[in-house]
RODREN-924691 format. One record per residue (C-alpha): residue in three letters; chain; x, y, z. Coordinates in nm, 2 decimals, m for minus. Example, Ala and Ser with C-alpha at 12.3 -4.5 7.8 and 13.67 -1.06 7.14 Angstrom:
BEGIN
+--------+--------+--------+--------+--------+
: residu : chaine :     px :     py :     pz :
+--------+--------+--------+--------+--------+
:    ALA :      A :   1.23 :  m0.45 :   0.78 :
:    SER :      A :   1.37 :  m0.11 :   0.71 :
+--------+--------+--------+--------+--------+
REM end
This chain:
BEGIN
+--------+--------+--------+--------+--------+
: residu : chaine :     px :     py :     pz :
+--------+--------+--------+--------+--------+
:    MET :      A :  10.57 :  10.62 :   9.15 :
:    SER :      A :  10.72 :  10.61 :   9.50 :
:    GLN :      A :  11.04 :  10.80 :   9.57 :
:    GLN :      A :  11.28 :  10.62 :   9.81 :
:    THR :      A :  11.60 :  10.72 :   9.98 :
:    THR :      A :  11.82 :  10.58 :  10.26 :
:    ILE :      A :  11.81 :  10.68 :  10.62 :
:    ARG :      A :  12.17 :  10.81 :  10.59 :
:    LYS :      A :  12.07 :  11.04 :  10.30 :
:    LEU :      A :  11.76 :  11.16 :  10.48 :
:    ALA :      A :  11.96 :  11.24 :  10.79 :
:    GLU :      A :  12.20 :  11.45 :  10.58 :
:    LEU :      A :  11.90 :  11.62 :  10.42 :
:    VAL :      A :  11.74 :  11.72 :  10.75 :
:    ASN :      A :  12.07 :  11.79 :  10.92 :
:    THR :      A :  12.01 :  11.53 :  11.20 :
:    PRO :      A :  12.23 :  11.26 :  11.33 :
:    VAL :      A :  12.15 :  10.91 :  11.19 :
:    GLU :      A :  12.10 :  10.76 :  11.54 :
:    LYS :      A :  11.85 :  11.04 :  11.64 :
:    LEU :      A :  11.66 :  11.00 :  11.31 :
:    ILE :      A :  11.64 :  10.62 :  11.37 :
:    GLU :      A :  11.50 :  10.69 :  11.72 :
:    GLN :      A :  11.24 :  10.93 :  11.58 :
:    LEU :      A :  11.14 :  10.67 :  11.32 :
:    ALA :      A :  11.10 :  10.42 :  11.60 :
:    GLU :      A :  10.89 :  10.66 :  11.80 :
:    ALA :      A :  10.67 :  10.70 :  11.49 :
:    GLY :      A :  10.62 :  10.32 :  11.48 :
:    MET :      A :  10.88 :  10.23 :  11.22 :
:    LYS :      A :  11.17 :  10.01 :  11.31 :
:    PHE :      A :  11.50 :  10.06 :  11.14 :
:    SER :      A :  11.85 :   9.94 :  11.24 :
:    ASN :      A :  12.07 :  10.00 :  10.94 :
:    PRO :      A :  12.14 :  10.36 :  10.81 :
:    ASP :      A :  12.15 :  10.22 :  10.46 :
:    GLN :      A :  11.79 :  10.10 :  10.47 :
:    GLU :      A :  11.55 :  10.26 :  10.23 :
:    VAL :      A :  11.28 :  10.49 :  10.35 :
:    SER :      A :  10.98 :  10.52 :  10.12 :
:    SER :      A :  10.77 :  10.84 :  10.06 :
:    THR :      A :  10.49 :  10.68 :  10.26 :
:    GLU :      A :  10.72 :  10.63 :  10.56 :
:    LYS :      A :  10.86 :  10.98 :  10.53 :
:    MET :      A :  10.50 :  11.12 :  10.53 :
:    LYS :      A :  10.43 :  10.90 :  10.84 :
:    LEU :      A :  10.73 :  11.05 :  11.02 :
:    LEU :      A :  10.63 :  11.40 :  10.91 :
:    GLY :      A :  10.28 :  11.35 :  11.05 :
:    PHE :      A :  10.42 :  11.21 :  11.38 :
:    LEU :      A :  10.65 :  11.51 :  11.42 :
:    ARG :      A :  10.37 :  11.75 :  11.34 :
:    ARG :      A :  10.15 :  11.59 :  11.61 :
:    THR :      A :  10.43 :  11.61 :  11.87 :
:    HIS :      A :  10.55 :  11.95 :  11.77 :
:    GLY :      A :  10.46 :  12.23 :  12.01 :
:    LYS :      A :  10.41 :  12.01 :  12.32 :
:    SER :      A :  10.62 :  12.12 :  12.61 :
:    GLU :      A :  10.75 :  11.89 :  12.89 :
:    SER :      A :  10.63 :  11.95 :  13.24 :
:    PRO :      A :  10.97 :  11.93 :  13.41 :
:    ALA :      A :  11.10 :  12.21 :  13.18 :
:    ASP :      A :  10.80 :  12.42 :  13.27 :
:    GLU :      A :  10.86 :  12.37 :  13.64 :
:    VAL :      A :  11.22 :  12.48 :  13.61 :
:    ALA :      A :  11.14 :  12.77 :  13.39 :
:    ALA :      A :  10.85 :  12.90 :  13.60 :
:    PRO :      A :  10.93 :  13.21 :  13.79 :
:    LYS :      A :  10.89 :  13.20 :  14.17 :
:    LYS :      A :  10.68 :  13.45 :  14.36 :
:    ILE :      A :  10.77 :  13.57 :  14.71 :
:    THR :      A :  10.52 :  13.75 :  14.93 :
:    LEU :      A :  10.64 :  13.97 :  15.22 :
:    ASN :      A :  10.40 :  14.08 :  15.49 :
:    ARG :      A :  10.52 :  14.38 :  15.69 :
:    ARG :      A :  10.36 :  14.52 :  16.01 :
:    LYS :      A :  10.44 :  14.86 :  16.15 :
:    VAL :      A :  10.30 :  15.02 :  16.47 :
:    GLN :      A :  10.27 :  15.39 :  16.48 :
:    GLU :      A :  10.17 :  15.62 :  16.77 :
:    VAL :      A :   9.90 :  15.87 :  16.69 :
:    HIS :      A :   9.82 :  16.15 :  16.93 :
:    VAL :      A :   9.45 :  16.24 :  16.95 :
:    LYS :      A :   9.34 :  16.56 :  17.10 :
:    SER :      A :   9.07 :  16.55 :  17.36 :
:    ALA :      A :   8.74 :  16.71 :  17.28 :
:    GLY :      A :   8.67 :  16.84 :  17.63 :
:    PRO :      A :   8.86 :  17.13 :  17.79 :
:    GLY :      A :   9.13 :  17.05 :  18.05 :
:    ARG :      A :   9.18 :  16.70 :  17.91 :
:    SER :      A :   9.52 :  16.59 :  17.79 :
:    ALA :      A :   9.58 :  16.44 :  17.45 :
:    ALA :      A :   9.55 :  16.07 :  17.42 :
:    THR :      A :   9.80 :  15.84 :  17.25 :
:    VAL :      A :   9.67 :  15.56 :  17.03 :
:    ASN :      A :   9.87 :  15.28 :  16.88 :
:    VAL :      A :   9.78 :  15.23 :  16.51 :
:    GLU :      A :   9.90 :  14.91 :  16.33 :
:    VAL :      A :   9.98 :  14.95 :  15.96 :
:    ARG :      A :  10.01 :  14.63 :  15.76 :
:    GLN :      A :  10.18 :  14.61 :  15.42 :
:    LYS :      A :  10.18 :  14.32 :  15.18 :
:    ARG :      A :  10.42 :  14.31 :  14.88 :
:    THR :      A :  10.48 :  14.03 :  14.62 :
:    TYR :      A :  10.81 :  13.99 :  14.44 :
:    THR :      A :  10.87 :  13.77 :  14.14 :
:    LYS :      A :  11.20 :  13.59 :  14.14 :
:    PRO :      A :  11.34 :  13.50 :  13.79 :
:    ALA :      A :  11.38 :  13.13 :  13.72 :
:    GLU :      A :  11.72 :  12.98 :  13.79 :
:    GLY :      A :  11.95 :  12.98 :  13.49 :
:    GLU :      A :  11.72 :  13.21 :  13.29 :
:    ALA :      A :  12.00 :  13.47 :  13.22 :
:    VAL :      A :  12.23 :  13.19 :  13.10 :
:    ALA :      A :  11.97 :  13.01 :  12.89 :
:    ARG :      A :  11.88 :  13.32 :  12.68 :
:    PRO :      A :  12.22 :  13.38 :  12.53 :
:    SER :      A :  12.29 :  13.01 :  12.47 :
:    ALA :      A :  11.95 :  12.95 :  12.29 :
:    PRO :      A :  12.08 :  13.05 :  11.95 :
:    ALA :      A :  12.38 :  12.83 :  11.99 :
:    LYS :      A :  12.19 :  12.51 :  12.04 :
:    LEU :      A :  11.84 :  12.42 :  11.92 :
:    GLY :      A :  11.60 :  12.26 :  12.17 :
:    PRO :      A :  11.40 :  11.95 :  12.09 :
:    GLU :      A :  11.10 :  12.15 :  11.96 :
:    ASP :      A :  11.33 :  12.36 :  11.74 :
:    GLU :      A :  11.49 :  12.04 :  11.60 :
:    ARG :      A :  11.15 :  11.90 :  11.52 :
:    ALA :      A :  11.04 :  12.22 :  11.35 :
:    GLU :      A :  11.36 :  12.21 :  11.14 :
:    ILE :      A :  11.31 :  11.85 :  11.05 :
:    LEU :      A :  10.94 :  11.92 :  10.96 :
:    ARG :      A :  11.05 :  12.21 :  10.73 :
:    LYS :      A :  11.32 :  12.00 :  10.55 :
:    LEU :      A :  11.09 :  11.70 :  10.51 :
:    GLU :      A :  10.83 :  11.93 :  10.36 :
:    GLU :      A :  11.09 :  12.07 :  10.12 :
:    SER :      A :  11.19 :  11.72 :  10.03 :
:    ARG :      A :  10.83 :  11.62 :   9.96 :
:    GLN :      A :  10.78 :  11.93 :   9.74 :
:    ARG :      A :  11.09 :  11.84 :   9.54 :
:    ASN :      A :  10.97 :  11.49 :   9.50 :
:    LEU :      A :  10.63 :  11.61 :   9.38 :
:    ALA :      A :  10.80 :  11.85 :   9.13 :
:    GLU :      A :  11.02 :  11.57 :   9.00 :
:    GLN :      A :  10.73 :  11.34 :   8.96 :
:    GLN :      A :  10.54 :  11.61 :   8.77 :
:    ARG :      A :  10.84 :  11.67 :   8.55 :
:    LEU :      A :  10.88 :  11.30 :   8.47 :
:    ALA :      A :  10.51 :  11.27 :   8.40 :
:    GLU :      A :  10.54 :  11.56 :   8.16 :
:    VAL :      A :  10.84 :  11.40 :   7.99 :
:    ASP :      A :  10.65 :  11.07 :   7.95 :
:    ARG :      A :  10.35 :  11.25 :   7.81 :
:    ALA :      A :  10.56 :  11.44 :   7.55 :
:    ARG :      A :  10.74 :  11.12 :   7.45 :
:    ALA :      A :  10.40 :  10.94 :   7.41 :
:    GLU :      A :  10.27 :  11.23 :   7.19 :
:    GLU :      A :  10.59 :  11.22 :   6.98 :
:    LEU :      A :  10.56 :  10.85 :   6.93 :
:    GLU :      A :  10.19 :  10.89 :   6.83 :
:    ARG :      A :  10.29 :  11.15 :   6.58 :
:    GLN :      A :  10.56 :  10.93 :   6.43 :
:    ARG :      A :  10.32 :  10.64 :   6.41 :
:    GLN :      A :  10.06 :  10.85 :   6.23 :
:    ALA :      A :  10.32 :  10.99 :   5.99 :
:    GLU :      A :  10.45 :  10.64 :   5.91 :
:    ALA :      A :  10.10 :  10.51 :   5.86 :
:    ALA :      A :  10.02 :  10.80 :   5.62 :
:    THR :      A :  10.35 :  10.74 :   5.43 :
:    ARG :      A :  10.28 :  10.37 :   5.40 :
:    ALA :      A :   9.92 :  10.44 :   5.28 :
:    ALA :      A :  10.05 :  10.68 :   5.02 :
:    ALA :      A :  10.31 :  10.43 :   4.90 :
:    GLU :      A :  10.05 :  10.16 :   4.87 :
:    ALA :      A :   9.81 :  10.39 :   4.68 :
:    GLU :      A :  10.09 :  10.49 :   4.44 :
:    ALA :      A :  10.19 :  10.12 :   4.39 :
:    ALA :      A :   9.83 :  10.03 :   4.32 :
:    GLU :      A :   9.79 :  10.32 :   4.07 :
:    ARG :      A :  10.11 :  10.21 :   3.90 :
:    ALA :      A :   9.99 :   9.86 :   3.87 :
:    ARG :      A :   9.66 :   9.97 :   3.72 :
:    ALA :      A :   9.85 :  10.19 :   3.47 :
:    GLU :      A :  10.07 :   9.90 :   3.36 :
:    ALA :      A :   9.78 :   9.67 :   3.33 :
:    GLY :      A :   9.60 :   9.92 :   3.10 :
:    ALA :      A :   9.91 :   9.96 :   2.88 :
:    ASP :      A :   9.95 :   9.59 :   2.83 :
:    ALA :      A :   9.58 :   9.52 :   2.75 :
:    PRO :      A :   9.57 :   9.64 :   2.37 :
:    ALA :      A :   9.89 :   9.46 :   2.28 :
:    GLY :      A :   9.75 :   9.14 :   2.41 :
:    THR :      A :   9.43 :   9.18 :   2.21 :
:    ASP :      A :   9.61 :   9.24 :   1.88 :
:    ALA :      A :   9.83 :   8.93 :   1.93 :
:    ALA :      A :   9.53 :   8.71 :   2.00 :
:    ARG :      A :   9.33 :   8.83 :   1.69 :
:    PRO :      A :   9.37 :   8.58 :   1.38 :
:    ALA :      A :   9.56 :   8.70 :   1.08 :
:    ARG :      A :   9.35 :   8.81 :   0.77 :
:    THR :      A :   9.37 :   8.59 :   0.46 :
:    VAL :      A :   9.45 :   8.77 :   0.14 :
:    ARG :      A :   9.28 :   8.61 :  m0.16 :
:    PRO :      A :   9.46 :   8.63 :  m0.50 :
:    PRO :      A :   9.28 :   8.84 :  m0.77 :
+--------+--------+--------+--------+--------+
REM end
């Protein structure tokens, strides 16, 4: 038995605007234009599978914006080093030594500090898909539980009807047997009276 609901009710169930839900249905290959159109369980499962396939995929522009930038600084420093001469009478020599340093700094992505506090206030596309997936799964579980409950009610009703039918059949059979027994008893009671009536009267001769 297929459970159906309207797009409007499904949107309320998953806490999603009707227009957005219609767009997601269209992305899943199902065209709807009226929020009062019915959505079958099969179509809901198709939407659920579509959202599961697309869930977790990130968009490349967002990655480019969110990616931190690295800055590399090359520094060069020249120092004078005095080297003593090995031989006597020679003055110390001055040698220029070049020291190079390379440091890399990571710059946070723009808007990172603002995006973190605002994340709980507004869900992103992936969070919305995850919420819709969760609520669709809850709806599917409720539908399954309702179908099982209705099937159990139908089974109990069928068993009760079968018991009533058997009880009625037993009562009818007992009544028929009692009627047949009564008919045999009445037939046995009437048989001697009929025999005496049919027997000819005895002739009494005078002495």
